[in-house]
C-alpha positions as a Markdown table, in Angstrom:
| # | Residue | x | y | z |
|---|---|---|---|---|
| 1 | Met | 34.2 | 96.3 | 83.7 |
| 2 | Ile | 37.3 | 94.1 | 83.8 |
| 3 | Leu | 36.7 | 90.3 | 84.0 |
| 4 | Thr | 39.6 | 88.0 | 84.8 |
| 5 | Thr | 40.1 | 84.4 | 86.0 |
| 6 | Thr | 43.1 | 85.5 | 88.0 |
| 7 | Glu | 43.1 | 86.6 | 91.6 |
| 8 | His | 44.9 | 89.8 | 90.9 |
| 9 | Ile | 45.0 | 92.6 | 88.3 |
| 10 | Ser | 48.6 | 93.6 | 87.5 |
| 11 | Gly | 49.5 | 97.0 | 88.9 |
| 12 | Arg | 46.2 | 97.4 | 90.9 |
| 13 | Glu | 45.5 | 97.2 | 94.6 |
| 14 | Leu | 42.0 | 95.7 | 95.1 |
| 15 | Glu | 39.3 | 96.0 | 97.8 |
| 16 | Thr | 37.0 | 93.0 | 97.9 |
| 17 | Leu | 33.3 | 93.7 | 97.7 |
| 18 | Gly | 31.9 | 90.2 | 97.6 |
| 19 | Leu | 30.6 | 87.4 | 95.6 |
| 20 | Val | 28.7 | 88.2 | 92.4 |
| 21 | Arg | 26.8 | 85.7 | 90.2 |
| 22 | Gly | 24.5 | 85.5 | 87.2 |
| 23 | Ser | 22.6 | 82.5 | 86.0 |
| 24 | Thr | 20.2 | 81.4 | 83.4 |
| 25 | Ile | 18.5 | 78.2 | 82.3 |
| 26 | Gln | 18.2 | 77.7 | 78.6 |
| 27 | Ser | 16.5 | 75.2 | 76.3 |
| 28 | Lys | 15.9 | 74.7 | 72.7 |
| 29 | Asn | 12.4 | 74.2 | 71.2 |
| 30 | Ile | 11.1 | 70.7 | 70.6 |
| 31 | Gly | 11.9 | 70.9 | 66.9 |
| 32 | Lys | 15.6 | 71.6 | 67.6 |
| 33 | Asp | 15.7 | 68.8 | 70.2 |
| 34 | Ile | 14.4 | 66.3 | 67.7 |
| 35 | Thr | 16.8 | 67.3 | 64.9 |
| 36 | Gln | 19.7 | 67.3 | 67.4 |
| 37 | Ser | 18.8 | 63.8 | 68.6 |
| 38 | Phe | 19.0 | 62.6 | 65.0 |
| 39 | Lys | 22.5 | 64.2 | 64.8 |
| 40 | Thr | 23.7 | 62.0 | 67.7 |
| 41 | Leu | 23.1 | 59.0 | 65.4 |
| 42 | Val | 25.8 | 60.1 | 62.9 |
| 43 | Gly | 28.0 | 62.1 | 65.3 |
| 44 | Gly | 29.5 | 65.5 | 65.0 |
| 45 | Glu | 28.9 | 68.9 | 66.7 |
| 46 | Leu | 25.4 | 69.6 | 67.9 |
| 47 | Lys | 25.5 | 73.2 | 66.7 |
| 48 | Ala | 22.1 | 74.2 | 68.1 |
| 49 | Tyr | 23.3 | 73.2 | 71.6 |
| 50 | Thr | 26.6 | 74.9 | 71.1 |
| 51 | Glu | 24.7 | 78.1 | 70.2 |
| 52 | Met | 22.4 | 77.6 | 73.2 |
| 53 | Met | 25.3 | 77.3 | 75.6 |
| 54 | Asn | 27.1 | 80.3 | 74.1 |
| 55 | Glu | 23.9 | 82.4 | 74.5 |
| 56 | Ala | 23.5 | 81.1 | 78.1 |
| 57 | Arg | 27.1 | 82.0 | 79.0 |
| 58 | Ala | 26.7 | 85.5 | 77.6 |
| 59 | Leu | 23.5 | 86.1 | 79.5 |
| 60 | Ala | 24.9 | 84.7 | 82.8 |
| 61 | Thr | 28.0 | 86.9 | 82.3 |
| 62 | Lys | 25.8 | 90.0 | 81.6 |
| 63 | Arg | 23.8 | 89.3 | 84.8 |
| 64 | Met | 26.9 | 88.9 | 86.9 |
| 65 | Val | 28.4 | 92.1 | 85.6 |
| 66 | Glu | 25.1 | 94.0 | 86.3 |
| 67 | Glu | 25.3 | 92.7 | 89.9 |
| 68 | Ala | 28.9 | 93.8 | 90.2 |
| 69 | Glu | 28.1 | 97.3 | 88.8 |
| 70 | Gln | 25.3 | 97.6 | 91.4 |
| 71 | Met | 27.9 | 97.0 | 94.1 |
| 72 | Gly | 30.2 | 99.7 | 92.6 |
| 73 | Ala | 32.8 | 97.2 | 91.4 |
| 74 | Asp | 35.5 | 98.1 | 88.9 |
| 75 | Ala | 36.3 | 94.4 | 88.1 |
| 76 | Val | 35.4 | 90.8 | 88.8 |
| 77 | Val | 38.3 | 88.5 | 89.6 |
| 78 | Cys | 38.5 | 84.7 | 89.9 |
| 79 | Met | 35.6 | 84.6 | 87.4 |
| 80 | Arg | 34.3 | 81.1 | 86.6 |
| 81 | Tyr | 31.5 | 79.3 | 84.8 |
| 82 | Ala | 29.6 | 76.2 | 85.9 |
| 83 | Ser | 26.9 | 74.4 | 84.1 |
| 84 | Ala | 24.5 | 71.6 | 84.9 |
| 85 | Ser | 21.8 | 69.7 | 83.0 |
| 86 | Val | 18.4 | 70.6 | 84.5 |
| 87 | Met | 16.4 | 68.3 | 82.2 |
| 88 | Gln | 16.9 | 66.8 | 78.8 |
| 89 | Gly | 17.6 | 69.7 | 76.4 |
| 90 | Ala | 17.9 | 72.3 | 79.1 |
| 91 | Ala | 21.0 | 73.5 | 80.9 |
| 92 | Glu | 21.7 | 76.0 | 83.7 |
| 93 | Val | 24.8 | 78.2 | 83.3 |
| 94 | Ile | 26.2 | 80.1 | 86.2 |
| 95 | Ala | 28.9 | 82.8 | 86.0 |
| 96 | Tyr | 30.5 | 83.8 | 89.3 |
| 97 | Gly | 33.4 | 85.6 | 90.7 |
| 98 | Thr | 34.6 | 88.2 | 93.3 |
| 99 | Ala | 33.6 | 91.8 | 92.8 |
| 100 | Val | 36.5 | 94.2 | 93.5 |
| 101 | Lys | 37.0 | 97.9 | 93.6 |
| 102 | Phe | 40.4 | 99.6 | 92.8 |
| 103 | Lys | 42.0 | 101.4 | 95.8 |
């Protein structure tokens, strides 16, 4: 499966199949939340949250690709990510794009 943030794939004519998306809501356990809150006092990267967001993006992307494959897509163009805080220590990540088939 080809994933691209561009509207076109060089050398390919595309047939649009439709919107595809994948999402997840992730959180860390209370212990990680507490240790990360202490980290905000001294500054620096909150590695547990960086890891959480990387895992969330990977899972959202996987779910989007699975939806595209179910539609018979060869690629997803105009792929994007969006995220939002759902509650303290939890974030939603959405991967979305346009599923296309090669002509």
